[in-house]
Structure formats: structure tokens, C-alpha cells
MIKE-591030 format. One record per residue (C-alpha): residue number from 1; z, x, y. Coordinates in Angstrom, 1 decimal. Last residue first. Layout:
(NUM,(Z,X,Y)) ...
This chain:
(62,(-5.9,15.5,3.5)) (61,(-9.2,16.6,2.4)) (60,(-10.5,13.2,1.0)) (59,(-9.1,11.4,4.1)) (58,(-10.9,13.4,6.5)) (57,(-14.2,13.4,4.4)) (56,(-13.9,9.7,4.0)) (55,(-13.6,9.4,7.8)) (54,(-16.5,11.7,8.5)) (53,(-18.7,9.9,6.0)) (52,(-17.8,6.4,7.9)) (51,(-18.5,8.1,11.2)) (50,(-21.7,9.3,10.0)) (49,(-23.0,6.1,8.8)) (48,(-22.0,4.4,12.0)) (47,(-23.8,6.7,14.0)) (46,(-26.6,6.5,11.7)) (45,(-26.8,2.6,11.8)) (44,(-30.9,2.5,12.4)) (43,(-31.9,5.4,10.2)) (42,(-28.9,5.2,7.4)) (41,(-29.0,1.5,7.2)) (40,(-33.0,1.2,6.9)) (39,(-33.0,3.9,4.3)) (38,(-31.2,1.2,2.1)) (37,(-28.0,2.6,0.1)) (36,(-28.9,1.8,-3.4)) (35,(-30.8,4.7,-3.7)) (34,(-29.4,5.5,-7.2)) (33,(-28.3,9.0,-5.9)) (32,(-27.0,7.5,-2.7)) (31,(-25.2,4.8,-4.5)) (30,(-23.6,7.3,-7.1)) (29,(-22.3,9.5,-4.4)) (28,(-20.6,6.5,-2.8)) (27,(-19.1,5.4,-6.0)) (26,(-17.9,8.9,-6.8)) (25,(-16.3,9.4,-3.6)) (24,(-14.6,5.7,-3.7)) (23,(-13.4,6.6,-7.3)) (22,(-11.8,10.2,-6.0)) (21,(-10.2,8.2,-2.8)) (20,(-8.6,5.7,-5.5)) (19,(-7.4,8.4,-7.7)) (18,(-6.1,10.5,-5.2)) (17,(-4.1,7.4,-3.7)) (16,(-2.8,6.8,-7.2)) (15,(-1.6,10.5,-7.6)) (14,(0.0,10.5,-4.2)) (13,(2.0,7.3,-5.2)) (12,(3.1,8.5,-8.4)) (11,(4.3,11.7,-6.9)) (10,(5.9,9.7,-4.2)) (9,(7.8,7.6,-6.9)) (8,(8.7,10.6,-8.8)) (7,(10.1,12.4,-5.8)) (6,(12.2,9.2,-5.0)) (5,(13.8,8.9,-8.6)) (4,(15.0,12.6,-9.1)) (3,(17.5,12.6,-6.4)) (2,(19.2,9.5,-8.3)) (1,(19.3,11.4,-11.7)) 
């Protein structure tokens, strides 16, 4: 029974992290689709914008 506990704990943590990342992806996709993200941000802060997307992509694919 003691050997099962850590595995369940890791499983729950992974599940929660996946859920958080998925929620974040959905939120960002929704804001793009709804046009909440201003064009100003995309054009004037493209470098920041790309870095954020790159980080999200890396975290999401891990």
C-alpha cells in the first residue's frame, strides 16, 4: 500500500498541471478568437508575444 501512494500523488499532480495548461490554452485561444488581445500588443510587442507563445508551447508539449 505504501508503494502505491507516491504514484497516485504524482498522477494527481500531472493531471492538475495538464488541466491548468489546457485551461490556459483555451483561455488564450478564446481571447484571440474574440479579439480581446489588441492588435497594438501583437504589433508593438511581437517579441514578447512570441516568447510567451513559445514558452506555452514548450510547457504544453512536455
